[in-house]
DRENDO-1510 file (C-alpha; in Angstrom, 1 decimal, always signed):
<recs>
REC; n; res; u; v; w
REC; 1; UNK; -39.9; +14.3; -8.0 .
REC; 2; UNK; -37.0; +13.4; -5.7 .
REC; 3; UNK; -33.7; +12.1; -7.0 .
REC; 4; UNK; -32.9; +8.6; -5.9 .
REC; 5; UNK; -29.6; +6.6; -5.6 .
REC; 6; UNK; -29.1; +5.1; -9.1 .
REC; 7; UNK; -30.8; +7.9; -11.0 .
REC; 8; UNK; -28.9; +9.8; -13.6 .
REC; 9; UNK; -28.0; +13.2; -12.1 .
REC; 10; UNK; -30.0; +15.9; -13.9 .
REC; 11; UNK; -27.9; +18.0; -16.3 .
REC; 12; UNK; -27.9; +21.8; -16.2 .
REC; 13; UNK; -26.0; +24.8; -17.4 .
REC; 14; UNK; -25.0; +27.3; -14.8 .
REC; 15; UNK; -22.9; +30.4; -14.1 .
REC; 16; UNK; -20.2; +29.8; -11.6 .
REC; 17; UNK; -17.2; +31.6; -10.0 .
REC; 18; UNK; -15.1; +29.7; -12.7 .
REC; 19; UNK; -17.3; +30.6; -15.7 .
REC; 20; UNK; -20.2; +28.9; -17.3 .
REC; 21; UNK; -20.4; +25.1; -17.1 .
REC; 22; UNK; -22.6; +22.4; -18.4 .
REC; 23; UNK; -22.7; +19.9; -15.6 .
REC; 24; UNK; -22.5; +16.7; -17.5 .
REC; 25; UNK; -19.7; +18.0; -19.7 .
REC; 26; UNK; -17.8; +19.4; -16.7 .
REC; 27; UNK; -17.8; +16.1; -14.7 .
REC; 28; UNK; -17.5; +13.8; -17.7 .
REC; 29; UNK; -15.5; +10.7; -16.8 .
REC; 30; UNK; -14.9; +11.8; -13.2 .
REC; 31; UNK; -16.5; +11.4; -9.8 .
REC; 32; UNK; -18.3; +14.5; -8.5 .
REC; 33; UNK; -19.6; +16.1; -5.4 .
REC; 34; UNK; -22.4; +18.6; -5.7 .
REC; 35; UNK; -23.4; +20.3; -2.4 .
REC; 36; UNK; -25.8; +23.2; -1.7 .
REC; 37; UNK; -25.7; +26.1; +0.7 .
REC; 38; UNK; -28.7; +27.9; +2.1 .
REC; 39; UNK; -27.3; +31.4; +1.5 .
REC; 40; UNK; -24.2; +33.5; +1.0 .
REC; 41; UNK; -22.6; +35.2; +4.0 .
REC; 42; UNK; -23.9; +32.6; +6.5 .
REC; 43; UNK; -21.5; +31.3; +9.2 .
REC; 44; UNK; -21.9; +27.6; +8.8 .
REC; 45; UNK; -21.5; +27.7; +5.0 .
REC; 46; UNK; -18.4; +29.9; +5.4 .
REC; 47; UNK; -16.7; +27.2; +7.5 .
REC; 48; UNK; -17.8; +24.4; +5.1 .
REC; 49; UNK; -16.5; +26.1; +2.0 .
REC; 50; UNK; -13.2; +26.9; +3.6 .
REC; 51; UNK; -12.7; +23.3; +4.8 .
REC; 52; UNK; -13.6; +21.9; +1.4 .
REC; 53; UNK; -11.0; +24.2; -0.2 .
REC; 54; UNK; -8.4; +22.8; +2.2 .
REC; 55; UNK; -9.4; +19.2; +1.1 .
REC; 56; UNK; -8.9; +19.9; -2.6 .
REC; 57; UNK; -5.8; +17.6; -2.8 .
REC; 58; UNK; -7.8; +14.8; -1.2 .
REC; 59; UNK; -10.6; +15.2; -3.7 .
REC; 60; UNK; -8.1; +15.3; -6.6 .
REC; 61; UNK; -6.4; +12.2; -5.4 .
REC; 62; UNK; -9.8; +10.4; -5.7 .
REC; 63; UNK; -10.5; +12.0; -9.1 .
REC; 64; UNK; -13.4; +14.0; -7.7 .
REC; 65; UNK; -14.7; +17.3; -9.0 .
REC; 66; UNK; -16.4; +19.5; -6.4 .
REC; 67; UNK; -19.1; +22.0; -7.0 .
REC; 68; UNK; -20.9; +24.2; -4.5 .
REC; 69; UNK; -24.3; +25.8; -5.0 .
REC; 70; UNK; -25.8; +28.8; -3.4 .
REC; 71; UNK; -29.1; +30.5; -4.3 .
REC; 72; UNK; -27.5; +33.9; -4.7 .
REC; 73; UNK; -26.3; +36.0; -7.6 .
REC; 74; UNK; -22.8; +35.5; -9.1 .
REC; 75; UNK; -21.7; +39.1; -8.2 .
REC; 76; UNK; -22.4; +38.3; -4.5 .
REC; 77; UNK; -20.0; +35.3; -4.5 .
REC; 78; UNK; -16.8; +37.4; -4.9 .
REC; 79; UNK; -17.2; +39.2; -1.6 .
REC; 80; UNK; -18.1; +36.1; +0.2 .
REC; 81; UNK; -15.1; +34.3; -1.3 .
REC; 82; UNK; -12.9; +37.0; +0.2 .
REC; 83; UNK; -14.5; +36.4; +3.6 .
REC; 84; UNK; -14.0; +32.7; +3.3 .
REC; 85; UNK; -10.3; +33.1; +2.6 .
REC; 86; UNK; -9.7; +35.7; +5.4 .
REC; 87; UNK; -11.6; +33.8; +8.1 .
REC; 88; UNK; -10.9; +30.1; +7.1 .
REC; 89; UNK; -7.3; +30.4; +5.8 .
REC; 90; UNK; -8.2; +28.9; +2.4 .
REC; 91; UNK; -9.2; +30.5; -0.8 .
REC; 92; UNK; -12.2; +29.1; -2.8 .
REC; 93; UNK; -10.7; +26.8; -5.4 .
REC; 94; UNK; -13.7; +25.0; -6.9 .
REC; 95; UNK; -16.7; +26.4; -8.8 .
REC; 96; UNK; -19.5; +28.0; -6.7 .
REC; 97; UNK; -22.7; +28.0; -8.7 .
REC; 98; UNK; -25.0; +31.0; -8.8 .
REC; 99; UNK; -28.5; +29.6; -8.8 .
REC; 100; UNK; -31.8; +31.4; -9.2 .
REC; 101; UNK; -33.5; +28.3; -7.6 .
REC; 102; UNK; -33.8; +26.4; -10.8 .
REC; 103; UNK; -31.1; +23.9; -10.0 .
REC; 104; UNK; -32.1; +23.7; -6.4 .
REC; 105; UNK; -35.6; +22.6; -7.4 .
REC; 106; UNK; -34.3; +20.3; -10.1 .
REC; 107; UNK; -32.3; +18.5; -7.3 .
REC; 108; UNK; -35.1; +18.8; -4.7 .
REC; 109; UNK; -32.8; +20.8; -2.4 .
REC; 110; UNK; -35.6; +23.1; -1.2 .
REC; 111; UNK; -37.7; +21.5; +1.5 .
REC; 112; UNK; -40.8; +23.7; +2.1 .
REC; 113; UNK; -41.4; +22.5; +5.6 .
REC; 114; UNK; -37.9; +23.6; +6.6 .
REC; 115; UNK; -37.8; +26.8; +4.4 .
REC; 116; UNK; -39.7; +27.5; +1.3 .
REC; 117; UNK; -36.9; +29.5; -0.4 .
REC; 118; UNK; -33.5; +28.4; +0.9 .
REC; 119; UNK; -31.9; +25.1; +0.3 .
REC; 120; UNK; -31.1; +22.5; +3.0 .
REC; 121; UNK; -27.5; +21.2; +3.1 .
REC; 122; UNK; -27.8; +18.6; +0.4 .
REC; 123; UNK; -24.8; +16.5; -0.8 .
REC; 124; UNK; -24.8; +14.4; -3.9 .
REC; 125; UNK; -21.9; +12.1; -4.9 .
REC; 126; UNK; -22.1; +11.2; -8.6 .
REC; 127; UNK; -20.1; +8.5; -10.3 .
REC; 128; UNK; -18.3; +8.6; -13.7 .
REC; 129; UNK; -21.5; +7.1; -15.2 .
REC; 130; UNK; -23.3; +10.3; -14.1 .
REC; 131; UNK; -25.5; +8.3; -11.7 .
REC; 132; UNK; -26.2; +9.4; -8.1 .
REC; 133; UNK; -24.2; +7.1; -5.7 .
REC; 134; UNK; -25.0; +8.9; -2.5 .
REC; 135; UNK; -27.3; +11.6; -1.2 .
REC; 136; UNK; -27.2; +13.2; +2.3 .
REC; 137; UNK; -29.3; +16.0; +3.7 .
REC; 138; UNK; -28.6; +18.1; +6.7 .
REC; 139; UNK; -30.7; +20.9; +8.2 .
REC; 140; UNK; -29.4; +24.5; +7.7 .
REC; 141; UNK; -28.2; +24.6; +11.3 .
REC; 142; UNK; -25.8; +21.7; +11.1 .
REC; 143; UNK; -22.5; +21.8; +9.3 .
REC; 144; UNK; -21.5; +18.7; +7.3 .
REC; 145; UNK; -18.7; +16.3; +8.0 .
REC; 146; UNK; -16.6; +16.4; +4.9 .
REC; 147; UNK; -14.2; +13.8; +6.3 .
REC; 148; UNK; -17.2; +11.4; +6.3 .
REC; 149; UNK; -17.9; +12.4; +2.7 .
REC; 150; UNK; -14.3; +11.4; +1.7 .
REC; 151; UNK; -14.7; +8.1; +3.7 .
REC; 152; UNK; -17.9; +7.3; +1.7 .
REC; 153; UNK; -16.2; +8.1; -1.6 .
REC; 154; UNK; -13.4; +5.7; -0.6 .
REC; 155; UNK; -16.0; +3.0; +0.0 .
REC; 156; UNK; -17.9; +3.8; -3.2 .
REC; 157; UNK; -14.8; +3.6; -5.3 .
REC; 158; UNK; -13.6; +0.4; -3.7 .
REC; 159; UNK; -16.9; -1.4; -3.9 .
REC; 160; UNK; -17.4; -0.3; -7.5 .
REC; 161; UNK; -14.1; -2.0; -8.4 .
REC; 162; UNK; -14.3; -5.2; -6.3 .
REC; 163; UNK; -17.2; -7.4; -5.2 .
REC; 164; UNK; -17.0; -6.3; -1.6 .
REC; 165; UNK; -19.0; -4.2; +0.9 .
REC; 166; UNK; -17.7; -2.0; +3.7 .
REC; 167; UNK; -18.8; -2.8; +7.3 .
REC; 168; UNK; -19.9; -0.4; +10.0 .
REC; 169; UNK; -17.4; +2.5; +10.8 .
REC; 170; UNK; -15.1; +1.2; +8.0 .
REC; 171; UNK; -12.0; +3.3; +7.3 .
REC; 172; UNK; -9.7; +3.0; +4.3 .
REC; 173; UNK; -7.4; +0.0; +4.9 .
REC; 174; UNK; -9.8; -1.9; +7.2 .
REC; 175; UNK; -11.1; -5.4; +6.4 .
REC; 176; UNK; -14.1; -5.6; +4.2 .
REC; 177; UNK; -17.0; -8.0; +3.5 .
REC; 178; UNK; -17.2; -10.4; +0.6 .
REC; 179; UNK; -20.7; -9.8; -0.9 .
REC; 180; UNK; -23.1; -12.7; -0.7 .
REC; 181; UNK; -23.4; -12.9; -4.5 .
REC; 182; UNK; -19.8; -14.2; -4.6 .
REC; 183; UNK; -19.7; -18.0; -3.9 .
REC; 184; UNK; -16.9; -19.5; -1.9 .
REC; 185; UNK; -15.4; -21.0; -5.2 .
REC; 186; UNK; -15.4; -17.6; -6.8 .
REC; 187; UNK; -14.0; -16.1; -3.6 .
REC; 188; UNK; -11.0; -18.5; -3.7 .
REC; 189; UNK; -10.1; -17.0; -7.0 .
REC; 190; UNK; -10.6; -13.4; -6.0 .
REC; 191; UNK; -9.1; -13.7; -2.5 .
REC; 192; UNK; -6.5; -16.5; -2.7 .
REC; 193; UNK; -5.1; -15.5; +0.7 .
REC; 194; UNK; -8.4; -16.6; +2.3 .
REC; 195; UNK; -10.9; -14.9; +4.6 .
REC; 196; UNK; -12.5; -15.1; +8.0 .
REC; 197; UNK; -15.9; -16.7; +7.8 .
REC; 198; UNK; -17.9; -15.5; +10.8 .
REC; 199; UNK; -21.1; -16.8; +9.2 .
REC; 200; UNK; -21.7; -18.1; +5.7 .
REC; 201; UNK; -23.2; -14.7; +4.8 .
REC; 202; UNK; -20.5; -12.7; +6.7 .
REC; 203; UNK; -17.0; -13.3; +5.3 .
REC; 204; UNK; -14.4; -10.7; +6.3 .
REC; 205; UNK; -11.4; -10.3; +4.0 .
REC; 206; UNK; -8.4; -8.0; +3.8 .
REC; 207; UNK; -9.2; -4.9; +1.7 .
REC; 208; UNK; -8.2; -5.4; -1.9 .
REC; 209; UNK; -5.2; -3.2; -2.8 .
REC; 210; UNK; -4.6; -2.2; +0.8 .
</recs>
């Protein structure tokens, strides 16, 4: 059964490059990104892991714990980690899970019509409440855009705190939308500086805290 947005992210215990972890304990109270890789020593994955390592300060700034997953043995991760550092200029600085396929199937990361043994490029963003806030899936041939993942995390964290939504192509600092559930009277209290009402259902306002 597939995991949907709003579901509790399934818990698991796994061996990683940073020791054994129990997922729910590891991410407790934090945001998390769990993303899968089809296989060790593959070119696209190598570039993704190197870039994610470079983004560690950005994830930490957002209180996000990052975990990678590959359906390979733990002893195979060390050599690949060396390749990642040498070719991408960044050492692996987050746990890389060694999975025998159990976690991949638990998270529905294996799509038989694409490949019956390797994972697709799945991304799960999980909130401090351990619920899935976002899921994205890419084919094995296409590298992910981790700048976009950061952008979505910014939106998720902002909208979790304020009664707003982010419009198309929103970037951190841009105007946002007052959600329809907020009446104009309530909006006057929340947004005393006012807003731009394009339609009664489309009210643009300066991003809170920007």
